[in-house]
C-alpha positions as CSV (number, residue, x, y, z in Angstrom):
1,X,-5.3,0.1,-20.9
2,X,-5.4,3.9,-19.4
3,X,-7.6,6.4,-20.7
4,X,-4.8,8.1,-22.6
5,X,-3.7,5.0,-24.3
6,X,-7.3,4.1,-25.3
7,X,-7.7,7.7,-26.7
8,X,-4.3,7.4,-28.8
9,X,-5.4,4.0,-30.1
10,X,-8.9,5.8,-31.0
11,X,-7.1,8.9,-32.5
12,X,-5.0,6.3,-34.8
13,X,-8.0,4.2,-36.0
14,X,-9.9,7.2,-36.7
15,X,-6.9,8.9,-38.8
16,X,-6.6,5.7,-40.4
17,X,-10.3,5.7,-41.5
18,X,-10.0,9.1,-42.6
19,X,-7.2,8.2,-45.1
20,X,-9.1,5.3,-46.7
21,X,-12.2,7.5,-47.0
22,X,-9.9,10.4,-48.7
23,X,-8.3,7.9,-50.9
24,X,-11.7,6.6,-52.0
25,X,-13.0,10.0,-52.6
26,X,-9.9,11.6,-54.2
27,X,-8.5,8.2,-55.8
28,X,-8.9,9.3,-59.3
29,X,-8.5,13.0,-59.0
30,X,-5.0,14.4,-59.0
31,X,-5.7,15.7,-55.5
32,X,-8.1,16.9,-52.9
33,X,-8.3,19.5,-50.9
34,X,-10.8,20.6,-48.1
35,X,-13.1,23.8,-47.9
36,X,-15.5,25.0,-45.7
37,X,-18.7,26.4,-47.5
38,X,-19.8,28.4,-44.3
39,X,-22.1,26.0,-42.7
40,X,-19.2,24.2,-40.7
41,X,-19.2,21.0,-43.1
42,X,-15.9,20.4,-45.0
43,X,-16.5,19.4,-48.5
44,X,-13.7,17.8,-50.9
45,X,-12.9,19.7,-53.9
46,X,-10.5,19.0,-56.8
47,X,-7.1,20.7,-56.8
48,X,-4.2,20.8,-59.2
49,X,-1.7,19.7,-56.5
50,X,-0.7,16.1,-55.8
51,X,-3.1,13.8,-53.7
52,X,-1.4,14.0,-50.5
53,X,-2.8,13.0,-46.8
54,X,-1.0,13.6,-43.7
55,X,-2.1,11.8,-40.6
56,X,-1.9,13.6,-37.1
57,X,1.4,13.1,-35.0
58,X,1.7,10.7,-32.2
59,X,4.2,11.8,-29.7
60,X,4.7,8.0,-28.4
61,X,6.3,7.4,-31.8
62,X,9.3,9.5,-30.9
63,X,11.3,6.5,-29.9
64,X,12.6,3.9,-32.5
65,X,12.0,0.2,-32.3
66,X,13.4,-3.2,-33.5
67,X,12.3,-6.8,-34.1
68,X,8.8,-7.6,-33.5
69,X,8.0,-4.0,-32.3
70,X,9.3,-2.5,-35.7
71,X,6.8,-5.1,-37.6
72,X,3.9,-4.2,-35.2
73,X,4.5,-0.5,-35.5
74,X,4.8,-0.6,-39.4
75,X,1.5,-2.7,-39.9
76,X,-0.3,0.2,-37.5
77,X,1.6,2.8,-39.4
78,X,0.4,2.0,-42.9
79,X,-3.3,2.4,-43.2
80,X,-5.1,-0.3,-45.1
81,X,-5.9,0.5,-48.6
82,X,-8.6,-0.5,-50.7
83,X,-6.5,-1.9,-53.4
84,X,-4.1,-4.6,-53.8
85,X,-0.7,-4.1,-52.0
86,X,2.2,-4.7,-54.4
87,X,5.2,-4.0,-52.2
88,X,6.1,-3.0,-48.6
89,X,8.9,-2.5,-46.6
90,X,10.0,-1.3,-43.1
91,X,13.4,-0.9,-41.3
92,X,15.5,0.9,-39.1
93,X,18.3,3.7,-40.2
94,X,21.0,4.7,-38.2
95,X,22.1,8.2,-38.1
96,X,23.3,9.5,-41.5
97,X,22.2,6.3,-43.2
98,X,20.3,5.8,-46.4
99,X,18.7,2.8,-47.9
100,X,17.6,2.0,-51.7
101,X,15.0,-0.9,-52.7
102,X,13.1,-1.4,-55.7
103,X,9.7,-2.7,-56.0
104,X,8.5,-5.7,-58.3
105,X,7.3,-4.7,-61.7
106,X,3.9,-2.8,-61.1
107,X,1.3,-2.8,-63.9
108,X,0.5,0.7,-65.3
109,X,-2.4,2.5,-63.4
110,X,-2.7,4.5,-60.2
111,X,-1.1,4.0,-57.0
112,X,-0.9,5.1,-53.4
113,X,2.4,5.1,-51.7
114,X,2.1,5.3,-48.0
115,X,5.2,6.6,-46.2
116,X,5.6,6.8,-42.5
117,X,8.6,7.3,-40.2
118,X,9.2,7.3,-36.3
119,X,12.0,9.1,-34.5
120,X,12.7,12.5,-33.1
121,X,13.6,13.9,-36.4
122,X,12.9,13.6,-40.1
123,X,13.2,10.9,-42.8
124,X,13.7,11.9,-46.5
125,X,11.8,9.5,-48.9
126,X,12.4,9.5,-52.6
127,X,10.4,7.6,-55.3
128,X,11.6,7.4,-58.7
129,X,10.8,5.5,-62.1
130,X,14.3,5.7,-63.8
131,X,15.4,9.2,-63.4
132,X,11.8,10.6,-63.3
133,X,11.3,11.7,-59.6
134,X,7.7,11.0,-58.4
135,X,7.9,11.7,-54.9
136,X,10.9,13.8,-52.8
137,X,9.4,14.4,-49.4
138,X,11.1,14.9,-46.2
139,X,8.7,13.7,-43.5
140,X,8.7,14.8,-39.7
141,X,8.5,11.5,-37.8
142,X,5.2,10.2,-36.0
143,X,3.6,11.0,-39.2
144,X,2.5,8.9,-42.5
145,X,1.7,10.4,-45.8
146,X,-0.3,9.0,-48.6
147,X,0.9,10.0,-52.3
148,X,-1.0,9.2,-55.1
149,X,1.0,8.4,-58.3
150,X,0.1,7.6,-61.9
151,X,2.2,5.1,-63.9
152,X,1.5,5.2,-67.7
153,X,3.0,1.9,-68.2
154,X,4.6,-1.1,-66.3
155,X,7.3,-0.1,-64.3
156,X,9.6,-0.5,-61.4
157,X,9.8,1.9,-58.5
158,X,13.0,2.9,-56.9
159,X,12.5,3.9,-53.2
160,X,15.2,5.5,-51.2
161,X,14.8,6.4,-47.3
162,X,17.5,8.5,-45.3
163,X,17.8,10.2,-42.1
164,X,20.3,12.1,-40.2
165,X,19.4,10.6,-36.9
166,X,18.2,7.1,-36.1
167,X,14.6,6.7,-37.3
168,X,12.4,3.8,-38.4
169,X,10.6,3.9,-41.6
170,X,7.8,2.1,-43.4
171,X,6.3,2.1,-46.8
172,X,3.4,0.5,-49.0
173,X,2.6,0.6,-52.7
174,X,-0.8,-0.3,-53.2
175,X,-3.0,0.1,-56.7
176,X,-5.9,2.0,-56.1
């Protein structure tokens, strides 16, 4: 494995570890923001915004994949969560295509909805409970984002993904 490939793998592992740490630190808050208190050490501070975390982009992820390579990418793109995974999906979108799926019935509680895509453009993600929109996100590909959502009662999430160009998508719903 070349040194650039080794650095890329290490960067992805560090990014995944950072997401797990942030979810653990911010899971019960409505969001987390980093501030610098002047001594060069960041500290987490609660905010009123949604708890979203963005992983750094990887230029190798601009090419779409299928088959076993798609499954391998989806497993590596969705960082491990500390809670139970209730639903996950991945796939390929043709240009202009959208797909909608529904999760299994989820018990009320706090969930991490991790979204990822690969390709040269963006993928639109919409997560709803009935008509109530929980997440409406256009994500630049070669990224992943963790959205923390609260379900007051048992519910089924509807997840719609769409893209104007060819792209891969992956997502996981995990209880925190």
